[in-house]
Structure formats: structure tokens, C-alpha cells
N, C-alpha and C positions, 0 to 999 in steps of 0.2 A: 364808258370805258375810263379806267383810272390809270393815268400815265405812270404813276409811281409803281403800282403793282406790275403793270406790263413791263416796265423797264427792269424791275428786279428779276422777274421770271425770264425775260428775254436774255438778260446778262447770264443768268445761271444756265440756260439752255445752250447759249453760244459756247460757254466753257465746256459743257457736257459733250457737245458735238466736236469741238476742237481738241479737247484734251482726253476725252474718254476713250475706252476701247469699244469695239463694235458689239461686244457681247458682255453684258453684266454691269455696265455703267448706268447709274440712275441719278435723278435729282428729285428731291422732295421740297415742296414749297408749302409751308404751314403757317396758318394764322396763329400767332403766339397767344392770343386771348382765348380762342375757342378750341384750338387743337385741330380744327378742320384742315385738310390738306389735299393737294393735287400732286401726283407723282408722275414722272416721265422716265421711261427707259430708252436707252439708245440700242436699237437692234438693226444692224446693218446700216442701210441708208434711211432708216425711219426713226422718228420719235414717237413712241407709244405713250399716249396720255392714259393713265390708269386711275380710276376713281373707285376705291373699294366700296362695295355696297354696305358693309357693316357700319360705315360712318353716316349713311344717309337715312333720314326719316322718310316716310312715305311721301310727304309733301316735297321734300328735296328731290326725291327720285322723279316725281312728276315734273318738277321745274327743270331738272337736267334733261329729261326727254323733250321738253318744250324747246330748249335752246339747241339741242343736238339733233333732234329729229331722227331720221333713219340712219344717221351716221353713228349713232350709239350702238355699240355691240355689247349686249348684256350677256355675260357669261356666268349664269348662276350655278352651273355644274362644275365650275373650276374649283381648284383647291381653295382659293381666296376669291370668291365671286366679286366681280367688278364690272364697271362700264369702261370700255376702251375706245379710244379714238386715235387714228393714225395720221401723222403729219410727216411730210418729207423732212429729212434732217436739215435741209437748208431753210425750212419754213419756221424758224424759231420765233419770228415776230407773230405770225398767225397762231402758233401754238400758245404763245404768251398771252395774246388777246383772248383766246379761248379760256385759258386758266383764269384770267381776270373775270370773265363773264361767270365762270363757275363760282368764284369767291363772292362776287356781288349779287348775281341773280339767283344762284342756287342756295348758297350758304347764308345769304343776307349779311355779309360781313361789310362793315363800313369801308368806304373808298380810301380812308387814310389808315387802314390796318397795318399792323406791324408784321410783315411777312418774313419768316425765317427760311433760309435756304440751306439745305443739306445736300452735298454732292458726294457721290461715290464714284470716283473716276478710275 
């Protein structure tokens, strides 16, 4: 686990939960070097982690399934197919730790990556 990335994502998610509206607010966390990203939407009392399939290679998809197990909801028939994971709105640290695992274990991004935060509150 990389404390730097976890802290960046957790801070962004706390702002999303505290300042966002319950429908339509989102946060995107993107590695500035590769463009790979993890996004979250605030929906009611849940944080929905959404990882679009379009950005995943077959190997990355397999690694994502390995860390997420049956928690991964693969929605290939959706308008924008993605993997989705649901966290409680108060579980910002757990959601941030999961995002960090995606960056490091799925995308193979170095632990000292420069992560950009975009918030739509």
C-alpha cells in the first residue's frame, strides 16, 4: 500500500462525501503519466468505484478480478462497460486503499506516481 496515493484519494473522497450532492457528484483520480484512472460517484449513501473496461488490457482485467474477486460487478452491456465496486459513503479510507491497489497491482503504476484529482461537486 502506498500512503501517498491512499492519502490523496481519501482526501478527495472525503470532499466528495462532505461537499457533493447525493446524485451526480464524482471524483476521478488519474495517473498523470499513463492516463489510467479510477473514478468514484456519490450515489445516496454509497461511493461507487467505477473502472471503465475500455482502459483495461486483458491482463489488467484478470488482475482486477484477482484483487476484487466476486465483489467486481462486470457490466459489459452498459452504455460504458465497467467494473463497479460499492463502498459506504463513510468508508472513504477503504475505498482509497482499494483505488491504491488498482493503481499498483492492476495498472502497475509506481508507488510514487503523480495522481491528479478531479472533483465535480
